[in-house]
All heavy atoms as TSV, in Angstrom:
chain	resi	resn	atom	element	x	y	z
A	1	MET	N	N	-16.326	4.098	-19.553
A	1	MET	CA	C	-14.959	3.725	-19.258
A	1	MET	C	C	-14.562	4.288	-17.889
A	1	MET	O	O	-14.823	5.435	-17.575
A	1	MET	CB	C	-14.039	4.262	-20.353
A	1	MET	CG	C	-12.620	3.864	-20.179
A	1	MET	SD	S	-11.717	4.339	-21.679
A	1	MET	CE	C	-10.113	4.114	-21.097
A	2	THR	N	N	-13.921	3.474	-17.100
A	2	THR	CA	C	-13.523	3.865	-15.757
A	2	THR	C	C	-12.218	4.652	-15.810
A	2	THR	O	O	-11.274	4.266	-16.489
A	2	THR	CB	C	-13.327	2.613	-14.875
A	2	THR	OG1	O	-14.517	1.838	-14.902
A	2	THR	CG2	C	-13.015	2.984	-13.456
A	3	SER	N	N	-12.173	5.748	-15.075
A	3	SER	CA	C	-10.955	6.549	-15.032
A	3	SER	C	C	-9.920	5.879	-14.135
A	3	SER	O	O	-10.237	5.016	-13.318
A	3	SER	CB	C	-11.254	7.954	-14.521
A	3	SER	OG	O	-11.534	7.916	-13.136
A	4	LYS	N	N	-8.677	6.313	-14.279
A	4	LYS	CA	C	-7.603	5.767	-13.448
A	4	LYS	C	C	-7.893	6.035	-11.975
A	4	LYS	O	O	-7.711	5.155	-11.128
A	4	LYS	CB	C	-6.266	6.390	-13.845
A	4	LYS	CG	C	-5.091	5.807	-13.076
A	4	LYS	CD	C	-3.790	6.530	-13.344
A	4	LYS	CE	C	-3.229	6.138	-14.676
A	4	LYS	NZ	N	-1.831	6.622	-14.846
A	5	THR	N	N	-8.382	7.220	-11.666
A	5	THR	CA	C	-8.709	7.567	-10.287
A	5	THR	C	C	-9.776	6.637	-9.722
A	5	THR	O	O	-9.648	6.140	-8.601
A	5	THR	CB	C	-9.179	9.029	-10.184
A	5	THR	OG1	O	-8.151	9.868	-10.705
A	5	THR	CG2	C	-9.497	9.408	-8.757
A	6	ASP	N	N	-10.825	6.376	-10.505
A	6	ASP	CA	C	-11.887	5.473	-10.059
A	6	ASP	C	C	-11.341	4.070	-9.822
A	6	ASP	O	O	-11.724	3.397	-8.860
A	6	ASP	CB	C	-13.018	5.416	-11.089
A	6	ASP	CG	C	-13.810	6.710	-11.164
A	6	ASP	OD1	O	-13.787	7.485	-10.186
A	6	ASP	OD2	O	-14.444	6.942	-12.210
A	7	LYS	N	N	-10.445	3.621	-10.692
A	7	LYS	CA	C	-9.865	2.291	-10.546
A	7	LYS	C	C	-9.030	2.206	-9.284
A	7	LYS	O	O	-9.111	1.219	-8.536
A	7	LYS	CB	C	-9.013	1.948	-11.786
A	7	LYS	CG	C	-8.387	0.589	-11.745
A	7	LYS	CD	C	-9.430	-0.514	-11.772
A	7	LYS	CE	C	-8.761	-1.872	-11.852
A	7	LYS	NZ	N	-9.714	-2.964	-11.741
A	8	ILE	N	N	-8.232	3.225	-9.004
A	8	ILE	CA	C	-7.410	3.239	-7.796
A	8	ILE	C	C	-8.292	3.246	-6.552
A	8	ILE	O	O	-8.030	2.515	-5.592
A	8	ILE	CB	C	-6.442	4.432	-7.805
A	8	ILE	CG1	C	-5.377	4.216	-8.888
A	8	ILE	CG2	C	-5.796	4.637	-6.429
A	8	ILE	CD1	C	-4.508	5.418	-9.158
A	9	ILE	N	N	-9.347	4.023	-6.575
A	9	ILE	CA	C	-10.287	4.044	-5.447
A	9	ILE	C	C	-10.884	2.669	-5.240
A	9	ILE	O	O	-10.965	2.169	-4.121
A	9	ILE	CB	C	-11.381	5.114	-5.660
A	9	ILE	CG1	C	-10.775	6.509	-5.537
A	9	ILE	CG2	C	-12.534	4.929	-4.669
A	9	ILE	CD1	C	-11.693	7.636	-5.982
A	10	ASP	N	N	-11.284	2.022	-6.318
A	10	ASP	CA	C	-11.851	0.680	-6.239
A	10	ASP	C	C	-10.828	-0.318	-5.681
A	10	ASP	O	O	-11.154	-1.146	-4.843
A	10	ASP	CB	C	-12.337	0.232	-7.623
A	10	ASP	CG	C	-13.112	-1.055	-7.568
A	10	ASP	OD1	O	-14.004	-1.183	-6.697
A	10	ASP	OD2	O	-12.831	-1.949	-8.392
A	11	LEU	N	N	-9.594	-0.223	-6.146
A	11	LEU	CA	C	-8.549	-1.140	-5.691
A	11	LEU	C	C	-8.219	-0.968	-4.216
A	11	LEU	O	O	-7.870	-1.934	-3.532
A	11	LEU	CB	C	-7.274	-0.933	-6.519
A	11	LEU	CG	C	-7.318	-1.418	-7.956
A	11	LEU	CD1	C	-6.092	-0.923	-8.713
A	11	LEU	CD2	C	-7.418	-2.928	-8.021
A	12	THR	N	N	-8.311	0.240	-3.717
A	12	THR	CA	C	-7.959	0.483	-2.316
A	12	THR	C	C	-9.157	0.387	-1.374
A	12	THR	O	O	-8.980	0.330	-0.162
A	12	THR	CB	C	-7.284	1.860	-2.154
A	12	THR	OG1	O	-8.144	2.875	-2.643
A	12	THR	CG2	C	-5.965	1.909	-2.892
A	13	ARG	N	N	-10.336	0.321	-1.912
A	13	ARG	CA	C	-11.538	0.271	-1.084
A	13	ARG	C	C	-12.018	-1.165	-0.850
A	13	ARG	O	O	-12.420	-1.514	0.249
A	13	ARG	CB	C	-12.649	1.087	-1.750
A	13	ARG	CG	C	-13.805	1.352	-0.814
A	13	ARG	CD	C	-14.864	2.185	-1.463
A	13	ARG	NE	N	-14.430	3.598	-1.505
A	13	ARG	CZ	C	-14.938	4.510	-2.294
A	13	ARG	NH1	N	-15.882	4.191	-3.158
A	13	ARG	NH2	N	-14.526	5.739	-2.263
A	14	ASN	N	N	-12.014	-1.977	-1.858
A	14	ASN	CA	C	-12.575	-3.335	-1.776
A	14	ASN	C	C	-11.484	-4.338	-1.421
A	14	ASN	O	O	-10.861	-4.933	-2.282
A	14	ASN	CB	C	-13.238	-3.703	-3.098
A	14	ASN	CG	C	-14.358	-2.759	-3.440
A	14	ASN	OD1	O	-15.172	-2.434	-2.597
A	14	ASN	ND2	N	-14.390	-2.292	-4.666
A	15	LYS	N	N	-11.277	-4.528	-0.126
A	15	LYS	CA	C	-10.189	-5.379	0.356
A	15	LYS	C	C	-10.718	-6.738	0.788
A	15	LYS	O	O	-11.637	-6.827	1.586
A	15	LYS	CB	C	-9.480	-4.706	1.525
A	15	LYS	CG	C	-8.889	-3.371	1.130
A	15	LYS	CD	C	-8.345	-2.631	2.312
A	15	LYS	CE	C	-7.930	-1.249	1.861
A	15	LYS	NZ	N	-7.536	-0.384	2.907
A	16	SER	N	N	-10.124	-7.782	0.227
A	16	SER	CA	C	-10.531	-9.124	0.609
A	16	SER	C	C	-9.338	-10.059	0.773
A	16	SER	O	O	-9.495	-11.199	1.187
A	16	SER	CB	C	-11.487	-9.700	-0.440
A	16	SER	OG	O	-10.840	-9.767	-1.698
A	17	LYS	N	N	-8.147	-9.590	0.471
A	17	LYS	CA	C	-6.947	-10.420	0.520
A	17	LYS	C	C	-6.065	-10.023	1.693
A	17	LYS	O	O	-5.641	-8.890	1.809
A	17	LYS	CB	C	-6.161	-10.259	-0.793
A	17	LYS	CG	C	-4.837	-10.985	-0.837
A	17	LYS	CD	C	-5.057	-12.460	-0.987
A	17	LYS	CE	C	-3.721	-13.173	-1.145
A	17	LYS	NZ	N	-3.875	-14.587	-0.996
A	18	LYS	N	N	-5.812	-10.999	2.575
A	18	LYS	CA	C	-4.841	-10.789	3.639
A	18	LYS	C	C	-3.522	-11.351	3.153
A	18	LYS	O	O	-3.492	-12.338	2.426
A	18	LYS	CB	C	-5.252	-11.520	4.916
A	18	LYS	CG	C	-6.384	-10.866	5.652
A	18	LYS	CD	C	-6.593	-11.543	6.975
A	18	LYS	CE	C	-7.689	-10.840	7.752
A	18	LYS	NZ	N	-7.781	-11.327	9.126
A	19	MET	N	N	-2.447	-10.711	3.560
A	19	MET	CA	C	-1.143	-11.214	3.162
A	19	MET	C	C	-0.192	-11.163	4.341
A	19	MET	O	O	-0.357	-10.368	5.255
A	19	MET	CB	C	-0.571	-10.418	1.994
A	19	MET	CG	C	-0.296	-8.963	2.287
A	19	MET	SD	S	0.355	-8.100	0.877
A	19	MET	CE	C	2.000	-7.760	1.420
A	20	SER	N	N	0.765	-12.038	4.301
A	20	SER	CA	C	1.803	-11.991	5.316
A	20	SER	C	C	3.143	-11.967	4.597
A	20	SER	O	O	3.299	-12.538	3.521
A	20	SER	CB	C	1.706	-13.200	6.255
A	20	SER	OG	O	1.897	-14.383	5.533
A	21	ILE	N	N	4.064	-11.257	5.183
A	21	ILE	CA	C	5.399	-11.178	4.610
A	21	ILE	C	C	6.422	-11.472	5.699
A	21	ILE	O	O	6.175	-11.215	6.877
A	21	ILE	CB	C	5.682	-9.805	3.961
A	21	ILE	CG1	C	5.519	-8.670	4.976
A	21	ILE	CG2	C	4.793	-9.563	2.762
A	21	ILE	CD1	C	5.952	-7.308	4.462
A	22	MET	N	N	7.507	-12.039	5.305
A	22	MET	CA	C	8.597	-12.290	6.241
A	22	MET	C	C	9.547	-11.095	6.148
A	22	MET	O	O	9.976	-10.726	5.052
A	22	MET	CB	C	9.341	-13.581	5.873
A	22	MET	CG	C	8.477	-14.819	5.955
A	22	MET	SD	S	7.837	-15.149	7.606
A	22	MET	CE	C	9.336	-15.496	8.489
A	23	ILE	N	N	9.815	-10.491	7.295
A	23	ILE	CA	C	10.657	-9.299	7.320
A	23	ILE	C	C	11.411	-9.250	8.643
A	23	ILE	O	O	10.939	-9.768	9.662
A	23	ILE	CB	C	9.794	-8.034	7.085
A	23	ILE	CG1	C	10.655	-6.861	6.738
A	23	ILE	CG2	C	8.890	-7.737	8.234
A	23	ILE	CD1	C	9.890	-5.731	6.088
A	24	ASN	N	N	12.554	-8.639	8.622
A	24	ASN	CA	C	13.373	-8.472	9.809
A	24	ASN	C	C	12.601	-7.684	10.862
A	24	ASN	O	O	11.995	-6.649	10.556
A	24	ASN	CB	C	14.660	-7.736	9.385
A	24	ASN	CG	C	15.572	-7.441	10.534
A	24	ASN	OD1	O	15.307	-6.531	11.322
A	24	ASN	ND2	N	16.660	-8.172	10.614
A	25	ASP	N	N	12.625	-8.155	12.105
A	25	ASP	CA	C	11.879	-7.492	13.189
A	25	ASP	C	C	12.302	-6.040	13.380
A	25	ASP	O	O	11.460	-5.158	13.566
A	25	ASP	CB	C	12.064	-8.236	14.513
A	25	ASP	CG	C	11.287	-9.537	14.581
A	25	ASP	OD1	O	10.303	-9.682	13.835
A	25	ASP	OD2	O	11.669	-10.400	15.398
A	26	GLU	N	N	13.602	-5.783	13.334
A	26	GLU	CA	C	14.082	-4.412	13.532
A	26	GLU	C	C	13.618	-3.505	12.397
A	26	GLU	O	O	13.195	-2.374	12.629
A	26	GLU	CB	C	15.607	-4.385	13.630
A	26	GLU	CG	C	16.151	-3.001	13.917
A	26	GLU	CD	C	17.662	-2.958	14.047
A	26	GLU	OE1	O	18.329	-3.994	13.867
A	26	GLU	OE2	O	18.169	-1.854	14.313
A	27	LEU	N	N	13.686	-4.010	11.157
A	27	LEU	CA	C	13.218	-3.224	10.021
A	27	LEU	C	C	11.736	-2.909	10.164
A	27	LEU	O	O	11.301	-1.789	9.928
A	27	LEU	CB	C	13.482	-3.974	8.705
A	27	LEU	CG	C	12.966	-3.304	7.434
A	27	LEU	CD1	C	13.565	-1.924	7.252
A	27	LEU	CD2	C	13.254	-4.189	6.229
A	28	TRP	N	N	10.942	-3.889	10.585
A	28	TRP	CA	C	9.504	-3.670	10.757
A	28	TRP	C	C	9.244	-2.613	11.828
A	28	TRP	O	O	8.416	-1.723	11.642
A	28	TRP	CB	C	8.794	-4.974	11.103
A	28	TRP	CG	C	7.325	-4.799	11.261
A	28	TRP	CD1	C	6.585	-4.907	12.397
A	28	TRP	CD2	C	6.377	-4.440	10.234
A	28	TRP	NE1	N	5.260	-4.652	12.148
A	28	TRP	CE2	C	5.107	-4.361	10.828
A	28	TRP	CE3	C	6.492	-4.183	8.879
A	28	TRP	CZ2	C	3.966	-4.037	10.109
A	28	TRP	CZ3	C	5.348	-3.857	8.166
A	28	TRP	CH2	C	4.103	-3.789	8.782
A	29	ASP	N	N	9.966	-2.696	12.949
A	29	ASP	CA	C	9.792	-1.700	14.016
A	29	ASP	C	C	10.157	-0.296	13.526
A	29	ASP	O	O	9.448	0.669	13.818
A	29	ASP	CB	C	10.630	-2.071	15.239
A	29	ASP	CG	C	10.082	-3.272	15.988
A	29	ASP	OD1	O	8.874	-3.573	15.837
A	29	ASP	OD2	O	10.858	-3.919	16.721
A	30	LEU	N	N	11.242	-0.188	12.777
A	30	LEU	CA	C	11.641	1.109	12.231
A	30	LEU	C	C	10.611	1.629	11.229
A	30	LEU	O	O	10.293	2.826	11.216
A	30	LEU	CB	C	13.028	1.015	11.579
A	30	LEU	CG	C	14.188	0.771	12.541
A	30	LEU	CD1	C	15.447	0.417	11.761
A	30	LEU	CD2	C	14.402	1.974	13.446
A	31	PHE	N	N	10.083	0.731	10.414
A	31	PHE	CA	C	9.055	1.115	9.442
A	31	PHE	C	C	7.808	1.628	10.154
A	31	PHE	O	O	7.241	2.656	9.777
A	31	PHE	CB	C	8.729	-0.073	8.538
A	31	PHE	CG	C	7.716	0.228	7.465
A	31	PHE	CD1	C	8.013	1.111	6.434
A	31	PHE	CD2	C	6.478	-0.375	7.483
A	31	PHE	CE1	C	7.086	1.384	5.439
A	31	PHE	CE2	C	5.543	-0.115	6.493
A	31	PHE	CZ	C	5.850	0.769	5.469
A	32	LYS	N	N	7.378	0.928	11.208
A	32	LYS	CA	C	6.210	1.378	11.977
A	32	LYS	C	C	6.464	2.739	12.612
A	32	LYS	O	O	5.575	3.590	12.628
A	32	LYS	CB	C	5.829	0.344	13.048
A	32	LYS	CG	C	5.231	-0.915	12.477
A	32	LYS	CD	C	4.599	-1.810	13.529
A	32	LYS	CE	C	5.475	-2.117	14.684
A	32	LYS	NZ	N	4.894	-3.071	15.646
A	33	GLN	N	N	7.676	2.964	13.114
A	33	GLN	CA	C	8.015	4.261	13.694
A	33	GLN	C	C	7.964	5.363	12.640
A	33	GLN	O	O	7.453	6.461	12.901
A	33	GLN	CB	C	9.415	4.222	14.312
A	33	GLN	CG	C	9.504	3.415	15.585
A	33	GLN	CD	C	10.938	3.321	16.088
A	33	GLN	OE1	O	11.701	4.281	15.996
A	33	GLN	NE2	N	11.298	2.163	16.606
A	34	ALA	N	N	8.497	5.063	11.459
A	34	ALA	CA	C	8.467	6.049	10.374
A	34	ALA	C	C	7.031	6.370	9.979
A	34	ALA	O	O	6.686	7.526	9.731
A	34	ALA	CB	C	9.253	5.535	9.173
A	35	CYS	N	N	6.182	5.341	9.925
A	35	CYS	CA	C	4.771	5.560	9.592
A	35	CYS	C	C	4.100	6.428	10.643
A	35	CYS	O	O	3.364	7.367	10.306
A	35	CYS	CB	C	4.040	4.227	9.449
A	35	CYS	SG	S	4.473	3.307	7.957
A	36	ALA	N	N	4.356	6.140	11.910
A	36	ALA	CA	C	3.766	6.930	12.993
A	36	ALA	C	C	4.239	8.385	12.906
A	36	ALA	O	O	3.443	9.316	13.089
A	36	ALA	CB	C	4.136	6.331	14.348
A	37	LYS	N	N	5.504	8.568	12.604
A	37	LYS	CA	C	6.072	9.911	12.476
A	37	LYS	C	C	5.383	10.698	11.364
A	37	LYS	O	O	5.245	11.918	11.448
A	37	LYS	CB	C	7.565	9.788	12.197
A	37	LYS	CG	C	8.311	11.081	12.105
A	37	LYS	CD	C	9.801	10.818	11.871
A	37	LYS	CE	C	10.560	12.113	11.736
A	37	LYS	NZ	N	11.982	11.877	11.497
A	38	ASN	N	N	4.935	9.994	10.331
A	38	ASN	CA	C	4.295	10.632	9.184
A	38	ASN	C	C	2.771	10.496	9.198
A	38	ASN	O	O	2.113	10.700	8.173
A	38	ASN	CB	C	4.873	10.053	7.891
A	38	ASN	CG	C	6.288	10.506	7.683
A	38	ASN	OD1	O	6.526	11.664	7.375
A	38	ASN	ND2	N	7.248	9.610	7.885
A	39	ASN	N	N	2.227	10.138	10.366
A	39	ASN	CA	C	0.768	10.021	10.541
A	39	ASN	C	C	0.107	9.118	9.511
A	39	ASN	O	O	-0.929	9.455	8.936
A	39	ASN	CB	C	0.110	11.405	10.520
A	39	ASN	CG	C	0.581	12.257	11.669
A	39	ASN	OD1	O	0.675	11.790	12.802
A	39	ASN	ND2	N	0.904	13.496	11.387
A	40	THR	N	N	0.709	7.965	9.263
A	40	THR	CA	C	0.123	6.970	8.367
A	40	THR	C	C	0.232	5.606	9.031
A	40	THR	O	O	0.765	5.487	10.137
A	40	THR	CB	C	0.810	6.999	6.979
A	40	THR	OG1	O	0.069	6.193	6.077
A	40	THR	CG2	C	2.249	6.525	7.040
A	41	THR	N	N	-0.295	4.595	8.384
A	41	THR	CA	C	-0.198	3.238	8.912
A	41	THR	C	C	0.632	2.389	7.957
A	41	THR	O	O	0.697	2.688	6.758
A	41	THR	CB	C	-1.589	2.591	9.052
A	41	THR	OG1	O	-2.163	2.466	7.743
A	41	THR	CG2	C	-2.497	3.400	9.965
A	42	PRO	N	N	1.276	1.353	8.470
A	42	PRO	CA	C	2.038	0.484	7.579
A	42	PRO	C	C	1.194	-0.070	6.429
A	42	PRO	O	O	1.648	-0.098	5.284
A	42	PRO	CB	C	2.528	-0.633	8.498
A	42	PRO	CG	C	2.642	0.020	9.836
A	42	PRO	CD	C	1.460	0.962	9.874
A	43	THR	N	N	-0.024	-0.462	6.714
A	43	THR	CA	C	-0.879	-1.020	5.668
A	43	THR	C	C	-1.137	-0.018	4.561
A	43	THR	O	O	-1.005	-0.333	3.377
A	43	THR	CB	C	-2.219	-1.506	6.264
A	43	THR	OG1	O	-1.949	-2.525	7.229
A	43	THR	CG2	C	-3.148	-2.056	5.192
A	44	SER	N	N	-1.486	1.214	4.923
A	44	SER	CA	C	-1.780	2.196	3.885
A	44	SER	C	C	-0.530	2.576	3.107
A	44	SER	O	O	-0.586	2.817	1.899
A	44	SER	CB	C	-2.456	3.439	4.470
A	44	SER	OG	O	-1.594	4.112	5.351
A	45	LYS	N	N	0.624	2.631	3.771
A	45	LYS	CA	C	1.874	2.960	3.082
A	45	LYS	C	C	2.239	1.860	2.080
A	45	LYS	O	O	2.591	2.146	0.930
A	45	LYS	CB	C	3.004	3.158	4.094
A	45	LYS	CG	C	4.259	3.695	3.491
A	45	LYS	CD	C	4.037	5.086	2.915
A	45	LYS	CE	C	5.317	5.659	2.373
A	45	LYS	NZ	N	5.111	6.927	1.687
A	46	ILE	N	N	2.133	0.609	2.491
A	46	ILE	CA	C	2.423	-0.513	1.592
A	46	ILE	C	C	1.436	-0.516	0.426
A	46	ILE	O	O	1.816	-0.733	-0.727
A	46	ILE	CB	C	2.399	-1.849	2.366
A	46	ILE	CG1	C	3.582	-1.904	3.345
A	46	ILE	CG2	C	2.425	-3.039	1.410
A	46	ILE	CD1	C	3.503	-3.031	4.353
A	47	GLU	N	N	0.172	-0.253	0.724
A	47	GLU	CA	C	-0.856	-0.207	-0.322
A	47	GLU	C	C	-0.536	0.884	-1.356
A	47	GLU	O	O	-0.648	0.649	-2.560
A	47	GLU	CB	C	-2.214	0.040	0.326
A	47	GLU	CG	C	-3.377	-0.047	-0.608
A	47	GLU	CD	C	-4.685	0.094	0.146
A	47	GLU	OE1	O	-4.937	1.176	0.725
A	47	GLU	OE2	O	-5.442	-0.886	0.163
A	48	LYS	N	N	-0.114	2.046	-0.898
A	48	LYS	CA	C	0.251	3.133	-1.816
A	48	LYS	C	C	1.424	2.727	-2.688
A	48	LYS	O	O	1.441	3.003	-3.892
A	48	LYS	CB	C	0.588	4.408	-1.040
A	48	LYS	CG	C	-0.620	5.089	-0.454
A	48	LYS	CD	C	-0.222	6.294	0.377
A	48	LYS	CE	C	-1.412	6.828	1.138
A	48	LYS	NZ	N	-1.040	7.918	2.056
A	49	TRP	N	N	2.418	2.072	-2.097
A	49	TRP	CA	C	3.561	1.605	-2.881
A	49	TRP	C	C	3.108	0.610	-3.947
A	49	TRP	O	O	3.575	0.662	-5.082
A	49	TRP	CB	C	4.600	0.951	-1.996
A	49	TRP	CG	C	5.464	1.911	-1.228
A	49	TRP	CD1	C	5.694	3.225	-1.510
A	49	TRP	CD2	C	6.207	1.623	-0.058
A	49	TRP	NE1	N	6.545	3.763	-0.574
A	49	TRP	CE2	C	6.882	2.816	0.328
A	49	TRP	CE3	C	6.374	0.487	0.715
A	49	TRP	CZ2	C	7.706	2.877	1.438
A	49	TRP	CZ3	C	7.204	0.553	1.812
A	49	TRP	CH2	C	7.859	1.737	2.179
A	50	MET	N	N	2.208	-0.280	-3.576
A	50	MET	CA	C	1.716	-1.277	-4.530
A	50	MET	C	C	0.968	-0.615	-5.682
A	50	MET	O	O	1.184	-0.952	-6.848
A	50	MET	CB	C	0.821	-2.302	-3.816
A	50	MET	CG	C	1.576	-3.214	-2.875
A	50	MET	SD	S	0.495	-4.314	-1.930
A	50	MET	CE	C	-0.063	-5.412	-3.216
A	51	VAL	N	N	0.101	0.325	-5.374
A	51	VAL	CA	C	-0.656	1.031	-6.413
A	51	VAL	C	C	0.299	1.779	-7.335
A	51	VAL	O	O	0.164	1.719	-8.566
A	51	VAL	CB	C	-1.698	1.989	-5.794
A	51	VAL	CG1	C	-2.270	2.931	-6.840
A	51	VAL	CG2	C	-2.821	1.194	-5.130
A	52	ASN	N	N	1.274	2.474	-6.759
A	52	ASN	CA	C	2.244	3.198	-7.578
A	52	ASN	C	C	3.032	2.253	-8.477
A	52	ASN	O	O	3.276	2.559	-9.650
A	52	ASN	CB	C	3.204	4.022	-6.702
A	52	ASN	CG	C	2.539	5.232	-6.102
A	52	ASN	OD1	O	1.568	5.743	-6.629
A	52	ASN	ND2	N	3.068	5.684	-4.993
A	53	TYR	N	N	3.432	1.113	-7.946
A	53	TYR	CA	C	4.205	0.146	-8.725
A	53	TYR	C	C	3.370	-0.413	-9.886
A	53	TYR	O	O	3.847	-0.521	-11.012
A	53	TYR	CB	C	4.691	-0.970	-7.807
A	53	TYR	CG	C	5.656	-1.917	-8.472
A	53	TYR	CD1	C	6.934	-1.499	-8.827
A	53	TYR	CD2	C	5.296	-3.234	-8.738
A	53	TYR	CE1	C	7.825	-2.362	-9.434
A	53	TYR	CE2	C	6.181	-4.098	-9.348
A	53	TYR	CZ	C	7.455	-3.667	-9.689
A	53	TYR	OH	O	8.333	-4.523	-10.307
A	54	VAL	N	N	2.130	-0.746	-9.601
A	54	VAL	CA	C	1.234	-1.251	-10.658
A	54	VAL	C	C	1.031	-0.161	-11.717
A	54	VAL	O	O	1.073	-0.440	-12.928
A	54	VAL	CB	C	-0.112	-1.694	-10.045
A	54	VAL	CG1	C	-1.156	-1.970	-11.097
A	54	VAL	CG2	C	0.086	-2.940	-9.178
A	55	ASP	N	N	0.847	1.080	-11.285
A	55	ASP	CA	C	0.662	2.198	-12.217
A	55	ASP	C	C	1.927	2.424	-13.052
A	55	ASP	O	O	1.842	2.629	-14.271
A	55	ASP	CB	C	0.298	3.454	-11.435
A	55	ASP	CG	C	-0.106	4.608	-12.337
A	55	ASP	OD1	O	-0.624	4.359	-13.443
A	55	ASP	OD2	O	0.085	5.764	-11.924
A	56	GLU	N	N	3.100	2.382	-12.421
A	56	GLU	CA	C	4.361	2.553	-13.156
A	56	GLU	C	C	4.533	1.492	-14.246
A	56	GLU	O	O	5.200	1.735	-15.253
A	56	GLU	CB	C	5.560	2.463	-12.197
A	56	GLU	CG	C	5.717	3.656	-11.299
A	56	GLU	CD	C	6.760	3.427	-10.216
A	56	GLU	OE1	O	7.465	2.398	-10.235
A	56	GLU	OE2	O	6.868	4.287	-9.329
A	57	ASN	N	N	3.944	0.325	-14.026
A	57	ASN	CA	C	4.031	-0.750	-14.998
A	57	ASN	C	C	2.840	-0.753	-15.951
A	57	ASN	O	O	2.570	-1.756	-16.618
A	57	ASN	CB	C	4.170	-2.088	-14.277
A	57	ASN	CG	C	5.565	-2.272	-13.733
A	57	ASN	OD1	O	6.441	-2.687	-14.474
A	57	ASN	ND2	N	5.787	-1.904	-12.485
A	58	GLU	N	N	2.130	0.375	-15.958
A	58	GLU	CA	C	1.024	0.629	-16.886
A	58	GLU	C	C	-0.065	-0.443	-16.841
A	58	GLU	O	O	-0.622	-0.850	-17.870
A	58	GLU	CB	C	1.568	0.788	-18.307
A	58	GLU	CG	C	2.563	1.932	-18.398
A	58	GLU	CD	C	3.212	2.070	-19.758
A	58	GLU	OE1	O	2.973	1.218	-20.633
A	58	GLU	OE2	O	3.958	3.052	-19.947
A	59	LEU	N	N	-0.394	-0.873	-15.627
A	59	LEU	CA	C	-1.458	-1.856	-15.463
A	59	LEU	C	C	-2.748	-1.248	-14.939
A	59	LEU	O	O	-3.727	-1.960	-14.739
A	59	LEU	CB	C	-0.972	-2.985	-14.524
A	59	LEU	CG	C	0.178	-3.800	-15.096
A	59	LEU	CD1	C	0.747	-4.744	-14.042
A	59	LEU	CD2	C	-0.252	-4.577	-16.331
A	60	ILE	N	N	-2.729	0.044	-14.701
A	60	ILE	CA	C	-3.962	0.746	-14.306
A	60	ILE	C	C	-4.325	1.676	-15.444
A	60	ILE	O	O	-3.530	2.393	-15.953
A	60	ILE	CB	C	-3.781	1.559	-13.009
A	60	ILE	CG1	C	-3.466	0.634	-11.840
A	60	ILE	CG2	C	-5.034	2.369	-12.704
A	60	ILE	CD1	C	-3.234	1.348	-10.522
């Protein structure tokens, strides 16, 4: 049986889906600045939010 940690690693390692989202330009610029301030990237921050949301809904 795969542990939750192993599943999260698998979900964040094997990337094959590109996505695009429509978002306000100013909000995106502010988000990128916040990510830079916290030494992260927008992609990894969004990915973490997605994993947390899926986990909160007991799907992992």
